[in-house]
C-alpha positions in Angstrom: 102.4 97.8 68.6 105.2 96.2 70.6 104.9 96.9 74.4 107.3 96.0 77.0 105.7 95.0 80.3 108.2 95.0 83.3 106.5 92.8 85.9 104.9 89.4 85.6 102.5 89.2 88.5 98.6 89.4 88.2 98.6 93.0 86.9 101.4 92.3 84.4 99.7 89.2 83.0 96.3 90.7 83.0 97.6 93.8 81.1 99.4 91.5 78.6 96.2 89.6 77.9 94.3 92.8 77.4 96.9 94.3 75.0 96.8 91.0 73.0 93.0 91.2 72.8 93.4 94.8 71.5 95.7 93.6 68.8 99.2 94.5 70.2 102.2 92.5 70.8 103.4 92.6 74.5 106.8 91.3 75.6 106.9 90.6 79.4 109.9 90.5 81.6 109.8 89.0 85.2 112.5 90.7 87.4 112.3 87.7 89.7 112.6 85.2 86.8 109.4 83.6 88.2 108.0 83.2 84.6 110.2 82.1 81.9 107.6 80.9 79.3 103.9 81.5 78.5 102.7 78.9 76.2 100.2 80.4 75.8 98.9 82.9 78.3 95.4 81.8 79.2 93.0 84.6 80.5 89.5 84.2 81.9 87.0 86.7 83.2 86.9 90.2 81.8 89.3 89.1 79.2 88.9 85.5 77.9 91.1 83.6 75.6 94.6 82.2 74.9 97.2 84.6 73.8 100.8 84.5 72.6 103.1 86.6 74.9 106.8 86.8 74.5 108.8 86.3 77.7 112.1 88.3 77.6 115.1 87.1 79.3 116.2 90.6 80.3 114.9 94.1 80.8 117.0 95.3 77.8 115.4 92.5 75.6 111.8 93.4 76.6 112.4 97.0 75.9 114.0 96.4 72.5 111.9 97.9 69.7 109.0 98.6 72.1 107.0 101.8 71.7 105.8 101.7 75.2 107.3 100.4 78.4 104.8 99.6 81.2 106.0 99.3 84.9 103.5 96.7 86.1 105.0 95.6 89.5 104.7 96.4 93.1 105.9 99.7 94.3 108.6 98.1 96.4 110.1 96.9 93.1 109.8 100.2 91.3 113.1 101.9 92.2 115.3 98.9 91.3 113.5 98.2 88.0 113.4 101.9 87.1 117.1 102.1 87.7 117.6 99.2 85.3 115.1 100.5 82.8 116.7 103.9 82.7 119.8 102.4 81.2 117.8 101.0 78.3 115.0 103.7 77.6 115.6 105.5 74.4 114.1 108.7 72.9 110.9 107.8 71.0 109.7 105.5 73.8 107.1 106.3 76.4 107.1 105.1 79.9 103.9 104.2 81.7 103.7 103.5 85.5 100.8 101.2 86.4 100.1 102.5 88.9 102.2 105.3 90.4 103.1 105.3 94.1 105.4 107.7 96.0 105.7 110.1 93.1 107.7 107.4 91.3 106.9 109.1 87.8 108.9 112.2 89.1 111.9 110.0 90.1 111.9 108.4 86.6 111.3 111.6 84.7 114.0 113.6 86.4 116.6 110.9 85.4 115.4 110.5 81.8 113.9 114.0 80.9 114.0 113.0 77.2 111.4 110.2 77.7 107.7 111.0 78.3 106.4 109.4 81.5 102.7 108.6 82.0 101.5 108.0 85.6 98.3 106.2 86.1 96.3 106.7 89.3 95.4 103.0 89.3 95.8 100.0 87.0 93.6 99.5 83.8 93.0 96.0 84.9 92.5 93.9 88.2 94.0 90.5 87.8 95.5 87.6 89.7 97.4 84.4 88.6 95.3 81.2 89.0 97.9 78.8 87.8 101.0 78.4 85.5 100.4 80.7 82.5 96.9 81.5 83.6 95.4 84.7 84.9 92.0 85.8 86.1 91.1 89.3 84.9 88.8 90.6 87.5 87.7 93.9 85.9 88.6 96.4 83.3 88.2 99.9 84.8 85.9 102.3 83.0 88.2 105.3 84.0 91.9 105.8 84.9 93.3 109.1 85.9 96.6 109.9 84.2 99.2 112.6 84.2 102.1 113.0 81.8 105.6 114.5 82.3 106.7 116.7 80.7 103.3 118.5 80.4 104.1 119.4 76.7 103.7 115.6 75.9 100.3 115.1 77.6 98.3 114.9 74.3 100.7 112.3 72.8 101.0 110.4 75.9 97.3 109.9 76.5 96.7 109.2 72.8 99.2 106.3 73.2 97.4 105.1 76.2 94.1 105.2 74.3 95.5 103.4 71.3 96.6 100.6 73.6 93.8 100.4 76.1 90.8 102.3 74.8 89.1 105.6 75.7 89.2 105.3 79.5 92.0 107.8 80.4 91.1 111.1 82.3 93.8 113.7 82.3 94.7 115.2 85.7 96.5 118.3 86.5 99.7 116.9 87.9 101.3 114.0 89.7 99.9 115.1 93.1 96.5 114.5 91.7 97.6 111.0 90.7 99.4 110.3 94.0 96.3 111.2 96.0 93.8 109.6 93.6 95.0 106.1 94.7 92.4 104.7 97.2 94.1 101.3 97.7 96.4 102.4 100.6 93.5 103.5 102.8 91.2 100.7 101.9 93.7 98.0 102.2 95.1 99.3 105.4 91.7 99.3 107.1 90.7 95.9 105.7 94.1 94.4 106.7 94.0 95.8 110.2 90.5 94.3 110.8 91.2 91.0 109.2 94.8 90.6 110.3 94.4 87.4 112.0 93.0 85.8 108.9 96.0 87.0 107.0 98.5 85.7 109.5 96.9 82.3 109.8 96.7 81.9 106.1 92.8 81.6 106.0 90.8 81.7 102.9 88.7 84.8 103.1 87.0 87.2 100.6 88.6 90.6 100.2 85.3 92.6 99.8 83.4 90.3 102.0 85.8 91.4 104.8 84.6 95.0 104.3 81.7 95.0 106.7 79.8 98.1 107.6 82.3 98.8 110.5 85.3 98.3 108.3 83.6 100.4 105.7 83.2 103.4 108.1 87.0 103.2 108.9 87.8 103.3 105.2 85.4 106.3 104.7 87.1 108.2 107.6 90.6 107.4 106.1 89.1 108.7 102.8 88.1 112.0 104.3 91.7 112.5 105.5 93.0 111.7 102.0 90.4 114.2 100.4 91.5 116.9 102.8 95.3 116.6 101.9 94.3 116.8 98.2 92.3 119.8 98.9 95.2 121.5 100.7 97.4 121.0 97.6 94.5 122.3 95.2 93.9 119.0 93.4 90.6 117.3 92.9 90.4 113.4 93.4 87.6 111.1 93.4 86.0 109.7 96.6 86.2 106.0 97.5 82.5 105.7 96.5 83.1 107.2 93.1 86.0 104.8 92.6 84.0 101.8 93.5 81.2 102.9 91.3 83.5 103.3 88.2 85.4 100.2 88.9 82.5 97.9 89.4 79.4 99.7 87.9 77.7 99.7 91.4 75.0 102.0 92.7 76.2 104.5 95.2 75.9 103.6 98.8 78.0 103.3 102.0 81.3 101.6 101.6 80.0 98.5 103.4 77.1 98.2 101.0 79.2 98.7 97.9 81.8 96.2 99.0 78.9 93.7 99.6 77.9 94.3 96.0 81.4 93.3 94.8 81.3 90.2 97.0 78.0 89.3 95.5 79.6 89.4 92.0 82.2 86.8 93.1 84.7 89.1 94.8 88.3 88.3 95.1 90.4 86.4 97.8 91.8 88.4 100.5 95.7 88.1 101.1 96.8 85.1 103.1 100.2 86.3 104.3 101.7 89.3 106.1 104.0 89.5 103.1 101.1 90.6 100.8 101.2 93.7 98.7 98.6 95.3 101.1 101.4 95.3 103.6 104.6 95.7 101.6 103.3 98.1 99.1 100.3 100.1 100.4 101.6 101.0 103.8 105.1 102.2 103.1 104.6 103.4 99.5 101.0 104.5 99.7 100.3 105.8 103.4 103.8 107.2 104.1 103.6 109.8 101.2 100.2 110.9 102.2 101.4 111.4 105.8 104.5 113.4 104.7 102.5 115.5 102.2 99.9 116.2 104.9 102.6 117.3 107.3 104.0 119.7 104.7 100.5 121.2 104.1 99.7 121.2 107.8 96.7 118.9 107.5 95.9 116.5 110.3 95.8 112.8 109.4 95.6 111.0 112.8 94.2 107.9 111.4 96.8 107.5 108.7 99.5 108.2 111.2 98.1 105.9 113.7 97.7 103.1 111.1 101.3 103.3 110.3 102.4 103.1 113.9 100.1 100.2 114.7 101.3 98.2 111.8 105.0 99.0 112.5 104.4 97.7 116.1 102.4 94.7 114.9 105.1 93.8 112.3 108.1 94.8 114.3 109.3 96.9 111.4 109.9 100.6 110.6 107.5 101.0 107.7 108.5 104.6 107.1 112.1 103.4 106.4 110.9 100.8 103.7 110.1 103.4 101.3 113.2 103.8 99.0 111.5 106.3 96.5 110.4 109.2 98.5 113.6 109.8 100.2 115.5 110.0 96.9 113.2 112.9 95.9 114.1 115.0 98.9 110.7 116.5 99.2 110.4 116.9 103.0 112.5 120.0 103.2 110.4 122.2 100.8 107.1 123.9 101.0 103.8 122.8 99.5 104.0 125.4 96.7 107.6 124.2 95.9 106.2 120.7 95.6 103.3 121.8 93.3 105.9 123.7 91.1 108.2 120.8 90.9 105.6 118.2 89.8 104.1 120.6 87.3 107.4 121.5 85.6 
C-alpha cells in the first residue's frame, strides 16, 4: 500500500522503516527540504534493515496515489502542513495524525469533511536520526489510542491502521480522550524544568536517567491534574504508569523507578537545546490546551499553569501565543458540553 508520510524527522523516518518492514511503500516529504534522498534508509533497533523509501519533492507528489497520508511532524508544523495537504487530499484517502496535539484532527476534519481523519494519542514508534539516511527505532508501542472523524468511518479507519501497523490500536470515545491521553507534555515539561541547565549548555545527558525520584514525583503530580481534567469531560485515559508499562514492557512502580528501568535498557538522549520539541511542541501545543480545557471545565491545574508561566519567563516568550491551532478552533467561548458535542459530531 502506498503511504505518504509528511515529515522527515525521527518519527517520520522510523514510521517509514516500519511500513517498509510490513510490506508497504512509503513516500516521505520533508517540509523543510532537510532530506532529499534516502539511498537506502537504514534502520536499527526495534526495526532493523535497509529499506527503499521514495523522497517526494513536494507535498502533492507524496500524496499522489497514496491510500493513507500520515502527518508525522512536530505540532508547531501541523497547521502549515495541514493547510498545504488540504489542497491535495482527495476522497478515498485517509489522513492519520501521529500524534494529535491541540485537537488538530478537528481542525483538519472540519476543513475536509469528505476525508476520514484518524487521530493517534501517541506515535506508533519512537525514533531519532543517527546520521544521514539512518534512524534508530527505539520502540514500537504495544497499544496506541485512536479516534476517527467522522465517527461513521471508525471501523474502516482503524482497519486501515491495523493493516499498516498491526493490531495495536485501541478505539477511544472521541478526540478529547486522544488529546488528554498524551503524557508527553507533562513528562517533558517536568524533566526539562529540572534539567534545563543541561539543555541550555548542550550537555550530553540521558532523558530517562534525568527522571530521578523527585522529578518522577512532579510528573506524577502533573499527571493527577491531567486525569482530573479528563474526568471532568467524562473520558477515560491511561495513567503515566500505564503508558510506561505499555511502551516499555516494564513492571509497575513509581515514575522514578520505571524511568530508571528504561535508562537501564539504554534509554535515549535528552535534548541539548532550548529549541527542542520538548519546549517548542509540548509546552504550547500540549500544556496550553490542557489548561484551556481545565478552565472551561472549572478544574484547577495549578502545576500546569505555573509550568507555563515559569517557562515563559525563563525563555522570554509568550508560550500561549505560540499555539496557532487552538485559536483557529474558537473553543474558549463555549461550554464543556458544547466541546464534547463538537468533537463527537
